[in-house]
N, C-alpha and C positions, 0 to 999 in steps of 0.2 A: 859540319857547319861550325864555324868559329864564332864564339860569342864573347863579348867584352862586358866587363862590369861597368855600370854607369853610376855616376854620383847623383846626388839630388840637385846638382847645379849644372844646368845645360851649358852655361858659359865656361865652366871648368872643362867639361867634356869636349868642347870644340876649340879649346885653347885660347880663349879670350884673355887679354891682359887684365889683371885685377878682377877675377871672376866673382869673388864675394861681393865686391862693391857693385858690380853690374847686377847681381841678383837682388841686392838691396834696392837699387834704383828701379828695377823691374817691378818689385813689389810695391814701391811707392806709386809708380805710374798706374799700376792696377788699382790701387786704392783711389787715386784721382779719377780714373775711369768709372769706378763703382759709384763714387759720389755723384758724378755727372749722370749716370744712368738712373740711379735711385731717385734723383730729384727731378728728372725729366727736364733738366736745364737746357736752355738753348745754347748752341755752340758759340754763337757770337757773343752772348753775355758771359759765358765762361771764359772765353779768350780775353775779353775785356777785363774781367776780374783778375786774371792772372798776368795781364800785361803782355800777352802774346798775340800774334796775328792768328787768324783762323787756320792758316796753312801751317804755322809752327805748332799749334795745338794738335792738329790732325797728325802731323809727323811724329810728335811726341807720343801720342796715344797708339800709333802704329809701330812703336818700337825704336824710333830714331832718337834715343835719349843718351847715347854714349857721351856726347859733348857736354851734357848738362851736369852741373855739380849736384851731388846728393843733397846738399843744404838747400839749393834752389828748388829742387823737387819737393822737399819737405815744406818749404815756404809756400809753394803753390797749393799743397794739400791743406795747410793751415789757413790760407786765404779763403779757400772754398768752405771750410768749416766755420769761419768767422762771418761769412756773408749770410745774411738772413734767409735768402732763398735756398741755400744749401745746408743750413745749420742742422736740419734734422736728419740729413743723410749720413 
């Protein structure tokens, strides 16, 4: 059985362009998801705070964030932290 050594970055392992950036984006999206889960926030209110449609937010949280800039994702996370309903998360 042939085994391959894998890295700690799945994006590098599968040959994605800019794997380090994609990993950073994935980590930011995970933080966004965690804030939403910890605060029991409603999806529609979260989407409104971020300026996204519910569909866009669902896609983002399901891994479709390649086209998003890292700075935009950080801005979304900051918006959630600044909103009083999510501030404690």
